[in-house]
C-alpha positions in Angstrom: 140.8 -121.0 -28.2 138.1 -123.3 -26.7 135.3 -123.0 -29.2 133.2 -125.6 -27.3 133.3 -123.5 -24.1 132.4 -120.3 -26.0 129.5 -122.1 -27.8 128.3 -123.5 -24.5 128.4 -120.0 -22.8 126.6 -118.4 -25.7 123.9 -121.1 -25.6 123.4 -120.5 -21.9 123.1 -116.8 -22.4 120.6 -117.3 -25.2 118.6 -119.7 -23.0 118.6 -117.1 -20.2 117.3 -114.4 -22.5 114.6 -116.7 -23.8 113.4 -117.7 -20.3 113.4 -114.0 -19.3 111.4 -112.9 -22.3 109.0 -115.8 -21.8 108.5 -114.8 -18.1 108.0 -111.2 -19.0 105.4 -112.0 -21.7 103.5 -114.4 -19.4 103.3 -111.6 -16.7 102.0 -109.1 -19.2 99.4 -111.6 -20.4 98.4 -112.5 -16.8 99.6 -116.1 -17.3 102.4 -116.1 -14.8 101.9 -118.5 -11.9 104.1 -116.6 -9.4 105.7 -113.2 -9.4 108.2 -111.9 -6.8 106.7 -108.9 -5.1 108.6 -106.2 -3.3 107.8 -105.2 0.2 105.6 -102.1 0.9 108.6 -100.0 2.1 110.6 -100.8 -1.1 107.6 -99.9 -3.2 107.3 -96.6 -1.5 110.9 -95.9 -2.2 110.4 -96.7 -5.8 107.4 -94.4 -6.0 109.3 -91.5 -4.3 112.2 -92.0 -6.8 109.7 -91.8 -9.7 108.2 -88.6 -8.3 111.7 -87.1 -7.7 112.7 -87.7 -11.3 109.5 -86.2 -12.8 109.4 -83.1 -10.6 113.1 -82.5 -10.8 112.8 -82.5 -14.6 109.8 -80.2 -14.6 111.3 -77.8 -12.0 114.6 -77.4 -13.9 112.7 -76.9 -17.2 110.4 -74.2 -15.9 113.0 -72.3 -14.0 115.1 -72.3 -17.1 112.0 -71.0 -19.0 111.7 -68.1 -16.6 115.4 -67.3 -16.9 115.4 -67.5 -20.7 111.8 -67.2 -22.0 112.9 -67.5 -25.7 112.9 -71.2 -26.6 115.1 -70.6 -29.6 117.7 -69.0 -27.4 117.5 -71.9 -25.0 118.0 -74.4 -27.9 121.0 -72.5 -29.2 122.6 -72.4 -25.8 121.9 -76.1 -25.3 123.6 -77.0 -28.7 126.6 -74.8 -28.0 127.0 -76.4 -24.6 126.8 -79.9 -26.1 129.4 -78.9 -28.7 131.7 -77.6 -25.9 131.5 -74.1 -27.4 131.3 -70.9 -25.4 127.9 -69.4 -25.3 127.9 -66.0 -26.9 127.3 -63.1 -24.5 124.4 -61.5 -26.2 122.7 -58.3 -24.9 119.3 -59.0 -23.2 116.1 -57.0 -23.9 116.8 -54.5 -21.1 120.3 -53.8 -22.4 118.9 -53.4 -25.9 116.3 -51.0 -24.7 118.9 -49.1 -22.6 121.2 -48.7 -25.7 118.3 -47.4 -27.8 117.3 -44.9 -25.2 120.9 -43.6 -25.0 121.2 -43.4 -28.8 117.9 -41.5 -28.9 119.0 -39.1 -26.1 122.3 -38.4 -27.8 120.5 -37.7 -31.1 118.0 -35.3 -29.5 120.9 -33.7 -27.6 122.2 -34.4 -24.1 121.7 -30.7 -23.3 118.0 -30.9 -23.9 115.7 -31.9 -21.1 114.2 -34.8 -23.0 117.5 -36.0 -24.4 119.1 -35.9 -20.9 116.2 -37.9 -19.4 116.5 -40.5 -22.2 120.2 -41.0 -21.5 119.6 -41.3 -17.8 116.9 -43.9 -18.4 119.1 -45.7 -20.9 122.0 -46.0 -18.5 119.6 -47.3 -15.8 118.2 -50.0 -18.1 121.8 -51.0 -19.0 122.4 -51.5 -15.3 119.1 -53.4 -15.0 120.1 -55.6 -17.9 123.5 -56.4 -16.2 121.7 -57.2 -13.0 119.4 -59.6 -14.8 122.3 -61.3 -16.4 124.0 -61.8 -13.0 120.7 -63.2 -11.7 120.3 -65.6 -14.6 123.9 -66.8 -14.2 123.7 -67.2 -10.4 120.4 -69.1 -10.7 121.7 -71.4 -13.4 124.8 -72.2 -11.4 123.1 -72.6 -8.0 119.8 -74.3 -9.1 119.5 -75.6 -12.7 123.0 -77.1 -13.1 122.9 -79.1 -9.8 119.4 -80.5 -10.7 120.5 -81.5 -14.2 123.7 -83.0 -12.9 121.6 -85.1 -10.5 119.4 -86.3 -13.4 122.3 -87.1 -15.6 124.3 -88.8 -12.8 122.6 -90.3 -9.7 119.2 -90.7 -11.3 120.5 -92.4 -14.4 122.5 -94.8 -12.2 119.4 -95.5 -10.2 117.4 -96.2 -13.3 120.1 -98.5 -14.5 120.2 -100.4 -11.2 116.3 -100.7 -11.2 116.4 -102.2 -14.7 119.0 -104.7 -13.6 116.9 -105.6 -10.5 113.9 -106.2 -12.8 116.1 -108.4 -15.0 117.2 -110.5 -11.9 113.6 -110.8 -10.7 112.5 -112.1 -14.1 115.4 -114.7 -14.0 114.4 -115.8 -10.5 110.7 -116.1 -11.3 111.5 -117.9 -14.6 113.7 -120.4 -12.7 110.9 -121.1 -10.2 108.3 -121.5 -12.9 110.7 -123.9 -14.8 111.1 -126.0 -11.6 107.3 -126.3 -11.2 106.9 -127.5 -14.7 109.8 -129.9 -14.3 108.3 -131.4 -11.2 105.1 -131.9 -12.9 106.8 -133.9 -15.7 109.4 -135.7 -13.5 108.0 -137.4 -10.4 111.4 -138.3 -9.1 112.6 -135.5 -6.7 116.3 -136.3 -7.1 116.3 -136.4 -10.9 119.1 -134.4 -12.5 116.6 -132.0 -14.1 115.2 -131.1 -10.7 118.6 -130.7 -9.1 119.7 -128.5 -12.0 116.5 -126.4 -11.4 117.4 -126.1 -7.7 120.9 -124.9 -8.4 119.5 -122.4 -10.9 117.0 -121.0 -8.4 119.7 -120.7 -5.7 122.0 -118.8 -8.1 119.1 -116.5 -9.3 118.1 -115.8 -5.7 121.6 -114.8 -4.8 121.9 -112.5 -7.8 118.5 -111.0 -7.0 119.2 -110.4 -3.3 122.5 -108.8 -4.1 120.9 -106.4 -6.7 118.0 -105.7 -4.4 120.3 -104.4 -1.7 122.2 -102.3 -4.2 119.0 -100.7 -5.5 117.6 -100.2 -2.0 120.8 -98.3 -1.0 120.5 -96.0 -4.0 116.8 -95.4 -3.3 117.6 -94.4 0.3 120.0 -91.9 -1.2 117.1 -90.0 -2.6 116.6 -88.3 0.8 120.0 -86.8 0.6 119.2 -85.6 -2.9 116.1 -83.9 -1.6 118.2 -82.1 1.1 120.7 -80.9 -1.6 117.8 -79.7 -3.8 116.4 -77.8 -0.8 119.7 -76.0 -0.4 119.7 -75.2 -4.1 116.1 -73.8 -3.8 117.2 -71.6 -1.0 120.0 -70.3 -3.1 117.6 -69.6 -5.9 115.3 -67.5 -3.7 118.3 -65.6 -2.3 119.5 -64.8 -5.8 116.0 -63.7 -6.8 115.7 -61.5 -3.7 119.1 -59.8 -4.3 118.2 -59.2 -8.0 114.9 -57.5 -7.1 116.5 -55.4 -4.4 119.2 -54.3 -6.8 116.6 -53.4 -9.4 114.6 -51.4 -7.0 117.7 -49.4 -5.8 118.7 -48.7 -9.4 115.2 -47.4 -10.2 115.0 -45.3 -7.0 118.3 -43.7 -8.1 116.8 -42.9 -11.5 113.7 -41.4 -10.0 115.9 -39.0 -7.9 117.9 -38.1 -11.0 114.8 -37.2 -12.9 113.4 -35.3 -9.9 110.3 -37.4 -9.7 108.2 -37.7 -6.5 106.0 -40.6 -5.4 102.4 -40.0 -6.5 99.7 -40.7 -3.9 97.4 -43.5 -4.8 93.8 -42.5 -5.7 92.5 -46.1 -5.9 91.8 -46.3 -2.2 90.2 -43.9 0.3 92.8 -45.0 2.9 95.6 -43.5 0.8 94.0 -40.0 1.1 94.1 -37.6 4.1 91.2 -38.4 6.5 89.6 -35.0 6.0 89.8 -35.1 2.2 88.4 -38.6 2.0 85.4 -37.6 4.2 84.8 -34.4 2.2 84.7 -36.2 -1.1 81.9 -38.4 0.3 79.7 -35.7 1.8 76.5 -34.8 0.1 73.8 -32.1 0.6 70.2 -31.6 -0.5 69.3 -28.2 -2.0 66.5 -26.5 0.0 65.7 -23.6 -2.4 66.3 -22.8 -6.1 69.4 -20.7 -6.6 70.5 -18.9 -9.8 74.2 -18.2 -10.2 75.1 -14.6 -10.5 78.9 -15.1 -11.0 81.2 -17.4 -13.0 82.4 -19.0 -9.7 78.8 -19.9 -8.7 76.5 -22.7 -9.9 72.7 -22.8 -10.3 70.9 -25.5 -8.4 67.3 -26.6 -8.0 65.3 -27.4 -4.9 65.5 -31.0 -3.7 68.5 -31.6 -5.9 71.4 -33.7 -4.4 74.9 -32.3 -4.8 78.4 -33.5 -3.6 80.4 -31.3 -1.3 83.8 -30.6 -2.9 85.2 -28.0 -0.5 83.7 -26.9 2.8 86.0 -24.0 3.6 85.6 -23.3 7.3 87.0 -19.8 6.7 84.0 -18.9 4.5 80.9 -19.1 6.6 78.5 -18.2 3.8 79.6 -20.1 0.7 80.4 -23.7 -0.1 81.7 -25.4 -3.3 79.6 -28.2 -4.6 79.5 -30.6 -7.6 76.5 -31.9 -9.5 76.1 -34.3 -12.4 79.7 -35.4 -11.8 81.2 -32.5 -13.8 79.7 -29.1 -12.9 81.2 -27.3 -10.0 80.6 -23.9 -8.3 79.7 -22.1 -5.1 76.3 -21.8 -3.6 75.2 -20.2 -0.4 75.4 -22.5 2.6 71.9 -21.4 3.7 70.5 -23.0 0.6 71.9 -26.5 1.5 70.9 -29.1 4.0 73.9 -31.2 4.9 73.3 -34.9 4.8 75.2 -37.8 6.5 78.3 -39.3 4.9 77.8 -41.4 1.8 80.0 -44.5 1.2 78.9 -45.0 -2.3 
């Protein structure tokens, strides 16, 4: 074994590391004379790669948080995956609720109305739980796993090549700085020290240019990664859409089984029949005092404002009114002066 050669090689490596560390320190302290700068297009590619890494990490984390809100469950699944163990197929919250409903229904008695309804609701929630599991699995396969694979594969390789490029740049700038100092101390241009510096600069420049091209090619590949992530995003939306469609259909079937009907909304006047919405807004002013003579009638005072509840066109003499927001009854139409519609 050539110990002299090994010793010389080790000495050169140590010298390179020392020059690199010195150049890095001088740059951080603002003492470096020259520093190789990347062109604007390359800097934009670097910035885009940084944004891609940050947002890909955040997107995968937050989608995973939606699919599995429990952080302890996520940690357990992560550990089992790292240990190459199969993740336990645990029931989700919908499945647990469905089973509880079924158990309660069977205990009350399937022949009873309440027990039968509980069992139907329980079976429906079991179906919803299964649909949710399928959605979670589909989303994990089509979106989360590809993004994590990208971060663990291509992005890690890109980061490694960027670090190597930074190392080559430090070596090149250190060689240039060393040449300037040598020239200042050695006025003879053809001195061995100056020639050695020139050879070192050429070698460092070659290494830097080679690594620059490798890194640039990998940075250009980020565009293809974005296209792939876009397809993954489309798959996620499609999975989500199918999951919600399936859930709506399952609940619609349950509603039919229970014999339920859709209740009209009372939050908006547009949801009511036109005649009814208008009648509920009509008001009238009482022209004369009237004392009720029957339980279906209501006493009113002159100049009092009442709401028209039901203006039955078949009854030409009486009209149902409401006052104080709670008292209702009939009064003669002759005692009322119909006002215009109120939108309040």
